[in-house]
SEKELUM-573660 format. One record per residue (C-alpha): residue in three letters; x, y, z. Coordinates in steps of 0.25 Angstrom, whole numbers, plus 2048, in hexadecimal, padded with zeros to 3 digits. Example, Ala and Ser with C-alpha at 12.3 -4.5 7.8 and 13.67 -1.06 7.14 Angstrom:
# SEKELUM-573660
@fifi:Ala&x:831&y:7EE&z:81F
@fifi:Ser&x:837&y:7FC&z:81D
//
This chain:
# SEKELUM-573660
@fifi:Met&x:816&y:821&z:7DD
@fifi:Ala&x:80D&y:81A&z:7E7
@fifi:Tyr&x:808&y:80C&z:7E9
@fifi:Val&x:7FA&y:807&z:7E8
@fifi:Ile&x:7F3&y:7FB&z:7EF
@fifi:Ser&x:7EB&y:7F2&z:7E6
@fifi:Asp&x:7DF&y:7EA&z:7E8
@fifi:Lys&x:7E8&y:7DE&z:7EC
@fifi:Cys&x:7EA&y:7E5&z:7F9
@fifi:Val&x:7E5&y:7DC&z:805
@fifi:Ala&x:7E5&y:7E7&z:80F
@fifi:Cys&x:7F0&y:7E0&z:818
@fifi:Gly&x:7F6&y:7EE&z:81C
@fifi:Lys&x:804&y:7EA&z:81A
@fifi:Cys&x:807&y:7F5&z:811
@fifi:Asp&x:801&y:7FF&z:81A
@fifi:Glu&x:80A&y:7FA&z:825
@fifi:Val&x:817&y:7FD&z:81D
@fifi:Cys&x:813&y:80A&z:817
@fifi:Pro&x:81D&y:814&z:81C
@fifi:Val&x:815&y:820&z:819
@fifi:Glu&x:807&y:81B&z:81C
@fifi:Ala&x:802&y:81C&z:80E
@fifi:Ile&x:7FA&y:80F&z:80F
@fifi:Ser&x:7EC&y:80E&z:815
@fifi:Lys&x:7E1&y:804&z:816
@fifi:Gly&x:7D6&y:806&z:80C
@fifi:Glu&x:7C8&y:800&z:80B
@fifi:Lys&x:7CD&y:7F3&z:804
@fifi:Lys&x:7DC&y:7F5&z:803
@fifi:Tyr&x:7E7&y:7FE&z:807
@fifi:Thr&x:7EB&y:80A&z:7FF
@fifi:Ile&x:7F7&y:813&z:7FD
@fifi:Asn&x:7F7&y:822&z:7FE
@fifi:Pro&x:7FF&y:826&z:7F2
@fifi:Glu&x:802&y:834&z:7F8
@fifi:Thr&x:808&y:82D&z:804
@fifi:Cys&x:80F&y:821&z:7FE
@fifi:Val&x:81E&y:823&z:7FC
@fifi:Asn&x:820&y:817&z:7F3
@fifi:Cys&x:828&y:80F&z:7FC
@fifi:Gly&x:823&y:802&z:7F8
@fifi:Gln&x:822&y:7FC&z:806
@fifi:Cys&x:813&y:7F8&z:804
@fifi:Val&x:816&y:7F1&z:7F7
@fifi:Asp&x:820&y:7E8&z:7FE
@fifi:Glu&x:817&y:7E5&z:80A
@fifi:Cys&x:80A&y:7E2&z:802
@fifi:Pro&x:807&y:7D3&z:802
@fifi:Ser&x:7FD&y:7D4&z:7F7
@fifi:Glu&x:805&y:7DC&z:7EE
@fifi:Ala&x:7FA&y:7E7&z:7ED
@fifi:Ile&x:803&y:7F3&z:7ED
@fifi:Ala&x:809&y:7F9&z:7E0
@fifi:Glu&x:810&y:806&z:7DC
@fifi:Val&x:808&y:80F&z:7D3
//
């Protein structure tokens, strides 16, 4: 299971800063999470101020 970032993302970058495996990268309008790299730690969820990250 990995996490996904919804359109509620405001591209603040806080999730990217805390990801221990560098699974998050900046996309054109929002950040994205690589499901192959994500280790499902949840640190990004706790850090997201706009609650844009959810588990799939």
